C-alpha positions, 0 to 999 in steps of 0.5 A: 509444434515448437512454432505454435507453442512460441505463437501461443507464448507471444500472445500470453506474454503481453496479456499476462503484462497488461494484467500488471496495469492499473486500475484502468478508471483514471484514478490516483492510487497511492501504496497499499491500493488505495485512493489518493482521497483516502490516503489523504484522509488517513494521513490527516488521522495520523496526525491526529493522533500524533498531536494528541499523543503523550510521551511515556516519559511525561507521564512518569511511568516507571519501567518494569523490573522482573524480580 
């Protein structure tokens, strides 16, 4: 009984660990599950948003006071 359980465990362990691998299609994957092209596009969009942003200090927004 123990021997058969050991054999099953030895077979199941590599199969379980192989499921942790990449997509298998050879594409580069960036963190977050996006492709390298998608990550590049997201970075470009973030750079555009940063370039168009305005500081709250530049427009003279007064902080709210709770009176």
